[in-house]
C-alpha distance (Angstrom), angle and dihedral (degrees) to the residues before:
residue distance angle dihedral
X1 . . .
X2 3.83 . .
X3 3.82 116.7 .
X4 3.79 96.9 18.4
X5 3.80 118.5 123.6
X6 3.80 89.8 -110.9
X7 3.81 96.7 54.6
X8 3.78 115.9 122.7
X9 3.81 91.6 -112.8
X10 3.80 91.5 51.0
X11 3.82 92.7 48.2
X12 3.80 89.2 50.0
X13 3.82 91.6 49.3
X14 3.81 91.4 49.1
X15 3.81 92.2 48.0
X16 3.81 91.1 48.5
X17 3.80 91.3 49.8
X18 3.82 91.0 47.5
X19 3.82 89.3 53.2
X20 3.82 92.1 46.9
X21 3.80 91.6 48.0
X22 3.81 91.5 50.7
X23 3.81 90.2 46.0
X24 3.83 92.3 51.3
X25 3.78 91.2 51.9
X26 3.80 94.5 47.4
X27 3.82 95.3 42.6
X28 3.83 87.8 49.0
X29 3.80 91.2 51.2
X30 3.82 100.2 38.5
X31 3.81 108.5 17.0
X32 3.80 124.7 -131.2
X33 3.80 99.8 -63.6
X34 3.80 97.1 52.8
X35 3.81 96.9 41.1
X36 3.79 116.6 97.7
X37 3.79 131.6 -164.9
X38 3.81 87.9 -125.3
X39 3.81 91.8 56.3
X40 3.81 91.7 49.1
X41 3.79 91.4 47.4
X42 3.80 91.9 49.3
X43 3.80 92.0 49.9
X44 3.81 90.9 47.7
X45 3.83 90.7 44.7
X46 3.80 93.5 -125.1
X47 3.78 135.6 115.5
X48 3.83 114.8 -88.9
X49 3.81 88.5 -124.2
X50 3.80 88.9 62.0
X51 3.81 90.6 55.1
X52 3.79 88.8 53.1
X53 3.81 91.4 45.4
X54 3.82 91.5 54.0
X55 3.80 98.7 39.3
X56 3.81 107.7 18.4
X57 3.79 97.4 -142.9
X58 3.77 143.9 12.9
X59 3.81 88.1 -103.6
X60 3.82 93.0 56.1
X61 3.80 90.8 45.9
X62 3.80 89.7 51.3
X63 3.80 93.1 48.8
X64 3.79 92.6 51.8
X65 3.80 95.2 41.4
X66 3.78 97.6 50.7
X67 3.77 103.8 42.8
X68 3.75 102.4 143.1
X69 3.77 126.3 -163.2
X70 3.77 120.6 -106.2
X71 3.76 117.1 -92.9
X72 3.79 106.6 -101.3
X73 3.80 110.3 -105.8
X74 3.75 120.7 -112.6
X75 3.77 104.0 -95.4
X76 3.80 97.6 -156.1
X77 3.79 94.6 -128.2
X78 3.80 90.7 113.5
X79 3.75 129.0 32.7
X80 3.84 112.6 -91.9
X81 3.81 98.1 -99.8
X82 3.80 92.4 51.5
X83 3.81 91.1 47.3
X84 3.81 90.9 53.4
X85 3.78 92.5 45.3
X86 3.80 89.8 48.5
X87 3.80 87.1 64.5
X88 3.81 94.7 57.6
X89 3.80 92.0 93.1
X90 3.80 90.1 54.5
X91 3.82 91.0 49.8
X92 3.81 93.7 46.9
X93 3.79 96.0 44.5
X94 3.78 125.8 78.3
X95 3.79 110.0 -57.9
X96 3.79 122.3 -149.5
X97 3.81 113.5 -96.9
X98 3.81 89.7 -117.0
X99 3.80 90.0 59.0
X100 3.80 92.4 46.9
X101 3.80 90.5 48.0
X102 3.79 90.6 51.4
X103 3.81 92.3 47.1
X104 3.81 93.0 48.1
X105 3.81 91.2 48.0
X106 3.81 100.8 41.4
X107 3.79 94.4 87.5
X108 3.79 96.0 50.4
X109 3.79 105.0 30.4
X110 3.82 121.5 61.8
X111 3.81 96.0 -150.5
X112 3.79 92.2 51.8
X113 3.80 90.0 48.0
X114 3.80 91.2 49.8
X115 3.80 93.3 50.6
X116 3.80 93.1 48.7
X117 3.80 91.4 44.2
X118 3.80 90.9 52.0
X119 3.78 93.8 51.0
X120 3.80 93.3 45.0
X121 3.82 92.7 45.6
X122 3.80 87.5 56.6
X123 3.78 90.5 51.9
X124 3.83 90.8 47.0
X125 3.82 90.7 52.1
X126 3.82 92.1 50.9
X127 3.77 91.7 47.2
X128 3.81 92.5 46.5
X129 3.81 89.8 53.2
X130 3.80 89.8 51.7
X131 3.83 92.6 48.0
X132 3.78 94.4 46.8
X133 3.83 99.7 -172.5
X134 3.81 126.1 134.6
X135 3.82 91.9 -98.7
X136 3.79 95.6 32.4
X137 3.82 94.9 132.6
X138 3.81 92.2 56.5
X139 3.80 91.7 45.4
X140 3.81 91.9 47.6
X141 3.83 91.5 47.8
X142 3.81 90.2 52.5
X143 3.80 91.2 49.1
X144 3.81 92.8 49.4
X145 3.81 90.4 44.9
X146 3.79 89.7 53.7
X147 3.79 91.1 52.6
X148 3.82 91.0 46.4
X149 3.79 90.1 50.4
X150 3.80 91.8 51.7
X151 3.81 90.4 49.1
X152 3.81 93.4 49.4
X153 3.81 93.0 44.7
X154 3.80 91.0 50.9
X155 3.81 102.8 36.0
X156 3.80 103.8 34.0
X157 3.77 105.9 21.5
X158 3.80 99.6 33.3
X159 3.80 90.6 -142.6
X160 3.80 106.4 -155.3
X161 3.81 95.2 -134.7
X162 3.80 91.5 56.0
X163 3.79 97.8 40.7
X164 3.78 95.3 75.3
X165 3.80 97.9 35.5
X166 3.77 119.1 100.9
X167 3.80 119.2 -128.3
X168 3.79 87.8 -113.4
X169 3.81 92.2 55.6
X170 3.79 91.9 47.2
X171 3.81 90.8 49.6
X172 3.80 91.5 48.0
X173 3.81 91.1 51.2
X174 3.82 94.5 45.8
X175 3.81 95.4 45.2
X176 3.85 98.0 85.2
X177 3.80 94.7 48.6
X178 3.81 94.3 45.1
X179 3.80 90.2 45.9
X180 3.83 90.2 51.0
X181 3.81 89.6 52.2
X182 3.79 93.4 46.8
X183 3.81 95.4 44.7
X184 3.78 96.2 41.5
X185 3.78 93.5 -123.1
X186 3.77 115.4 165.4
X187 3.77 116.9 -123.3
X188 3.76 111.3 -105.4
X189 3.84 117.6 -128.5
X190 3.77 113.7 -105.2
């Protein structure tokens, strides 16, 4: 019977989603290099040949499993530093497994690195436009890199000093350095 949960198309869709869900979890835990088709198949409770039938290769499985949403554009309602700092809560909270898988894989897998680079380059360009100084692209890249570093240190490394800090405290502490980058202020000697 077409359209019922037990139709062939529905069973296929459910199996495919079960495989993708297992792949997201394993890629998030192990990264691209250490994930195997056999491990994904075991977690999804399917034969490894079925994973290959649905996705063709580990690369295709990875690409479908780790599609991450675009970074929301700066909306211009707040000045650039406050917009970046407003995203701290999102970066400190639970991230989707696809995002974690992409982050864990970006240093060892060229396609993951390219996707992350593309999304971050877009954010750098928006931020540079908002800053508007002669070296705005460099300043924006340093600001985005700082935010990426905080996210990696918190989400992947579990850095002790960040674990207990609230997003508000982290934002408060980062504000002067991000503002100095955005405004072009020179660091004062200590």
